[in-house]
C-alpha positions in Angstrom: 72.5 56.8 64.8 70.4 59.8 63.9 69.1 60.1 67.5 72.6 59.9 68.8 73.7 62.6 66.5 70.8 64.9 67.6 71.7 64.4 71.3 75.4 65.3 70.6 74.3 68.5 68.8 72.1 69.4 71.7 74.9 68.8 74.2 77.3 70.8 72.2 74.9 73.8 72.1 74.3 73.6 75.9 78.1 73.5 76.6 79.0 76.4 74.2 76.0 78.7 74.7 77.4 80.8 77.6 80.6 81.5 75.7 78.7 82.3 72.5 76.5 84.7 74.5 79.6 86.4 76.0 81.2 86.9 72.5 78.0 88.4 71.2 77.7 90.8 74.1 81.4 91.7 74.0 81.4 92.5 70.3 78.5 94.9 70.8 76.2 93.2 68.4 73.7 92.9 71.3 73.7 95.5 74.0 70.3 95.2 75.6 71.2 92.5 78.2 72.3 94.1 81.5 72.5 92.7 85.0 70.0 94.4 87.5 71.1 96.6 90.3 70.2 95.2 93.7 69.3 97.2 96.8 67.5 100.5 97.5 67.8 103.3 95.0 66.9 106.9 94.9 66.5 109.7 92.4 69.5 112.1 92.2 69.0 115.8 92.9 68.9 116.6 89.2 65.7 114.6 89.0 67.1 112.4 86.1 69.9 110.1 87.4 69.4 107.2 89.7 71.7 106.6 92.7 72.1 102.9 93.3 73.0 101.1 96.5 76.7 100.9 97.0 79.2 99.0 99.1 80.5 101.4 101.8 84.2 102.1 102.5 86.0 99.5 104.5 89.4 98.6 106.0 90.3 95.0 107.0 93.5 92.9 107.3 94.1 90.0 105.0 95.9 86.6 105.3 99.3 88.2 104.7 98.8 90.9 107.4 98.2 93.6 104.7 95.6 96.3 105.1 92.9 95.8 102.5 90.5 98.7 101.8 87.8 99.5 99.3 90.4 101.5 97.3 92.0 98.1 96.4 88.8 97.2 94.6 88.2 100.3 92.7 87.8 99.4 89.0 87.4 95.7 89.9 84.6 93.2 89.7 84.5 91.0 92.8 82.6 88.3 94.6 82.1 88.8 98.3 81.2 86.2 100.9 81.2 85.5 104.6 82.6 82.4 106.2 84.7 81.1 109.1 87.6 78.7 109.1 86.2 76.1 111.5 82.8 75.9 109.7 82.0 72.3 108.8 78.6 72.8 107.1 78.2 75.3 104.3 81.6 76.9 104.2 83.5 74.0 102.6 81.0 73.8 99.8 81.2 77.6 99.3 85.0 77.4 99.2 84.7 74.7 96.5 82.4 76.8 94.4 84.6 79.9 94.8 87.5 77.8 93.6 85.5 77.4 90.4 85.3 81.2 90.1 89.0 81.4 90.7 89.7 78.8 88.0 87.3 80.3 85.5 88.7 83.8 85.7 92.4 83.1 86.6 93.3 84.7 83.3 91.4 87.9 84.3 92.5 88.2 87.9 93.6 91.8 87.4 89.9 92.5 86.9 88.0 89.8 88.8 88.6 89.3 92.5 87.2 87.3 95.5 86.8 88.8 98.9 86.0 86.5 101.8 85.2 88.0 105.2 85.4 86.0 108.4 82.4 86.1 110.8 84.6 84.8 113.6 87.5 87.3 113.9 88.2 86.2 117.5 89.4 82.9 116.1 90.3 83.7 112.5 93.6 85.6 113.0 96.0 86.4 110.2 98.0 83.1 110.6 94.8 81.1 110.7 93.5 82.8 107.5 96.8 82.2 105.8 96.7 78.5 106.7 93.1 78.2 105.5 94.0 79.9 102.2 96.8 77.5 101.7 94.7 74.5 102.6 92.1 75.2 100.0 94.7 76.3 97.3 93.4 79.8 97.0 95.3 82.1 94.7 95.9 85.1 97.0 96.8 87.4 94.1 93.1 87.1 93.3 91.4 86.1 96.5 91.7 87.9 99.9 90.6 86.5 103.2 90.0 89.3 105.7 89.5 89.8 109.4 89.1 92.9 111.5 86.7 94.6 113.8 83.6 92.4 114.3 81.2 95.3 114.3 82.5 96.6 111.0 82.5 93.1 109.4 78.9 92.6 110.4 77.8 96.0 109.5 79.2 95.4 106.0 77.4 92.1 105.8 74.0 93.6 106.6 74.2 97.1 105.2 76.6 96.8 102.3 76.4 93.3 100.9 72.8 92.6 102.1 73.5 89.0 103.1 71.6 89.1 106.3 68.4 90.9 107.1 68.4 90.1 110.8 69.2 92.9 113.1 72.4 92.7 115.3 75.0 94.9 116.9 78.1 92.9 116.2 78.4 92.0 119.8 79.5 88.7 121.5 76.2 87.1 120.9 75.7 88.2 117.3 76.5 85.7 114.6 76.0 85.6 110.9 76.1 82.4 108.9 75.3 83.0 105.3 75.6 80.9 102.1 75.3 83.9 99.8 77.8 85.1 97.3 77.6 88.7 96.2 78.6 90.1 92.8 79.9 93.6 93.0 80.7 95.8 90.0 83.5 98.3 89.4 81.4 101.1 90.9 80.7 99.0 94.0 77.1 98.3 93.1 75.6 94.9 93.8 74.6 93.2 90.5 73.7 89.7 91.8 73.3 87.5 94.9 73.7 83.7 94.6 73.5 80.6 96.8 77.1 79.6 97.2 76.2 76.0 98.0 74.3 75.4 94.8 76.2 74.5 91.6 73.5 75.8 89.3 73.4 79.2 91.2 77.2 79.4 90.9 76.9 78.6 87.2 74.7 81.7 87.0 77.3 83.7 88.8 80.0 82.6 86.4 77.8 83.6 83.4 76.8 86.9 85.0 80.5 87.8 85.6 81.0 87.3 81.8 78.0 89.5 81.1 79.3 92.2 83.5 82.7 92.1 81.8 80.9 92.4 78.4 78.9 95.4 79.7 82.2 97.2 80.5 83.7 96.1 77.2 80.7 97.6 75.3 80.8 100.8 77.4 84.6 101.2 76.9 84.2 100.7 73.1 81.4 103.4 73.0 83.5 105.8 75.0 86.5 105.5 72.7 87.2 108.6 70.5 85.7 108.2 67.1 83.4 105.3 68.2 80.3 105.0 66.0 77.2 106.7 67.5 
């Protein structure tokens, strides 16, 4: 009985630790845990500040035929990925894992978003994307599926989201097939890259979104008038 009780305590700790960590961070009792910035960086002209890699401006069309731009993601945390609707290998698994992100943060969808880019715009038209979103039960208030100019889509993949290091021109023979999920913060900096086919990696993504939310909560609290120094 004693051994069984010990096992139950250990299991309870494992299950509750991410939430406990989030509460600790959000209340400001611990503020030294921050997610890294991914990508190249440079020193600002003042010689003090660091300029971090940022997602470049974009303009695509989503599953509802609406133009979606980088402006729609200002002040948002979002997860970006690349897929195509006829993919039978990694994409279904990625969709399943992204549904976990949707479920976990459905109460925070004004802040946390998902942005899926097709790598096959020739096939993945607006109606096709709409049918795909419905098929996987995506909440399109939170999750956009976008298509557009192939060269821009591929340039974003390589130079903004850093999901593919291979050179390409976005031409007819160019093709990107990546399992990576990219966590982007409110300032459009990349804060994490994860294997979207791996449950443990996506667990890390879920926890890192919580940490990122906590970073902003701590910052907002410090910026309030009259906040303690």
